[in-house]
N, C-alpha and C positions, 0 to 999 in steps of 0.2 A: 908902307904896306896898308896902314889904316886909311890913307887917302885913296888908295886903290879900291878898297872895300866901298868907300863912300862913292867913288866914281861909278863903280859897277851898279850899285843900288840905284843911283840917280839915272843911270843909263837905261835900266830896266823900266823905271817909272816913265821916262820919256817915251820909250817904245810902246808901252801899254796905253798911254794917254793920247796917242796920236800926234800928228804934226801940226798942232795948233800953237804957233809961235807966240801969240799974244797972251796966252794963258800962263800964269806963273806956276811953278812947281812948289806946292806947299809942303814944307817939312815940319812935322810936329815933334818937338823934342820934349821928352818927359824925363826930368832929372831932379834930384834933390836940390832945392834952391835955398830955403831957409836954413837947412842943416848943412853948414859949410864944413863940418869936420870930416865928412866922407871924402875919400880920394877921388871920387867921380862926381863930386858936386858941381853944379853949373858954373860956379866961380872958377873952377879949375879946368873944366872941359870946354867952356864957351870960346876961349881964344883959339883952341884947335879947330872947333867947328867953324868959326869965322874964317880962319885961314883956308880950310877945305872948301868952303863955299866960294871964297874969292878965287881960288885956283880953278875949281870946276867951272865956274861961270865964264871962264875964258874960252871954253870949248864949244858952247852953243849959245844961242840968242835968248832962250827962255830964262826968265828971272827966277832965281831960287828965293823963296820967301820963307824965312825961318821964324818960328815963334816958340817960346819956352813956357812950360808949365811945371809946377812943383809936384813931383811924384811922391815926395816925402818918404821915399823908400818904403812905401806902404801898399798893401794889396787893396786898401780902400781908396786912398787918394789917387793912386795910379790909374785905376780903371775909371774913376770918376772924371778925371781930367781927359782921359781918352774919349769918353762919351761926350764931354763938353766940346772937344775938338770936332767930333763927328757931327754933332747937332748944328754947329755953326757953319758947317760946310766941310765935307770929308777931306782930310789931308791926303796927299799922294803916298806918304810913307810916315811911319812912326819911328823915330830914333829913341830907343829906351822904351820903358824903364830899364834899370840895370839890376836892382835888387831882385832876387829870385821870386819872392812872394809878390812883388809889384808887377813884374813882367809877365808872370804866368796868366792871370786873368785877361790881360791886354792881348797876349799872343793867342789865347783861345778865342776871344771875341773877334779878333781881326779876320779870322776865317770867314765869318758871316758878312763882314764888310768888304772882303776882298782887298784888304790893304796890308802890304808887307810891314813887318816889324823887324828892326835891326837893333841888336843889343850887344854890348861888349860884356854883359853880365850873363844871366841865365846859366849859372855854373852847375846846378844840381843834376844828378844822374837822370832824373825824370825827363829833362829836356832832351836827352839823348835817346832814352828808351821809348818815349812816346812822341817823338818828333813828327812822325807821319800822321798820327791819329789826332793828337791834341794841339800840336804847334806847327801845322804845315806851312805857314807863311812866316815863320820866325827864322831869321838868320843870326847865328851867334858868331860875332866877328871879334870876340875877345882873344887875347894871346894865349889863354890857358883855360882849362875847365877842371872840374873835380874828378872826372873820369881819368884825365891824364895824370893827376896826382895819385889816384889809386893804382894806376898802372905802374908808376914809378916805384911805389912801395912794393908792389908785387915783384917787380924785376929785382929789387934789392933783396927780397926774400929768397928768390931763386938763386941769386948770386952767392949768398951766404948760407944757402941750404937751411933756411929757417922753416920750421914746420908748425910752430905754435905762435899764436898772436892773441894778446890781450889788449884791447883798445880802451884806453882811459880817456874820457873826454868830458868837457863841460859844455852843455848845450849852447849857452849864450856867449861863449868865448869868441872874440873877434867880431862881436855884434856891431861894433862901431864901423866896421867895413861893410859887411853884409849880414843882416840878422836872418836866421841864427847860423852863422858860418860854420861853427864847429859841428853842429848837428848835421848840416848838409854834407860836410866833408866826411864825417864818420859814416853816414848813410852810404856814400859812394864807395868807401873802402870796404865796408861790410858786404855790400852787394857783390863786389868783384871777388872777394875772398870766398863767398859762397859757391862760386863756380870752380874753386880749387879744392877738390876732395881730399887732397893730401895735406891740406892745411887745417889745423885745429884752431878754432877761433872762439872768442868770447868778447864781451864788452862790458864796461862799467861806466855809468854816468855819475859824475861828481854832484854833490849837493850844491845848489846855486849859492848858498851862503858859505863862503870860504871859511868863516870862523868855525863851522861845524865839521870841517874836513880834518880827519886824523890821517895824514899821509902814511905814517908808519903802519897803522892798522890796515890801510888799503893795500899797501905792498905785501903785507903778510897774508891777509885773507883773500885778496883778489888776484894777486900775482903768485906769490909763494913759489913752491917747487913745481907746481903744476904747469906754470907758464914761463918760469925763468929758464934761461939757457935756450938751446935750439930745439 
């Protein structure tokens, strides 16, 4: 399926750029390179990219030229590398960034460059709500997004006839995957619950210093009888 996404994007690029067989198709890949801990670091995704390029190259004569730059999972480095690519000669497509805060400025700027952006990240609810206004050239090709997570929670609530929700979260939890993942996930869940008038909701953000958290106190004061049960 992921190879199919790749083929569709490259096919669109070929159609838009005309039938000039001698010109290569330039693929600008923006991924974390130095930070190898992330599940979508270049060291992990590059073999899949190489395989996709190899297979797609058998379908047409134009050469696919792939180059990598370090997005550093950062809203600063991601857009800077996107500009560097553009200034050296506009690529035909950007693959990545993946981290939400890194892909957002690239996806917004790409509209003015008329260059598509493909990301398996961009999980936040904002990419869905503002896709036509702020991210018209962004294609989210990932297997899941946070809107889907929120919908799954809501379906479980309907199934068990739950009517009260207290969301306890730590902003930077799972930041080693996508910063700040827990904040983005909570945002999507709260947004969806706001559309359900029969649901009573509230949220509580943990102190970033875990040594200062008194979980018993949180359960008594923040959850208590008000949100316990259904």
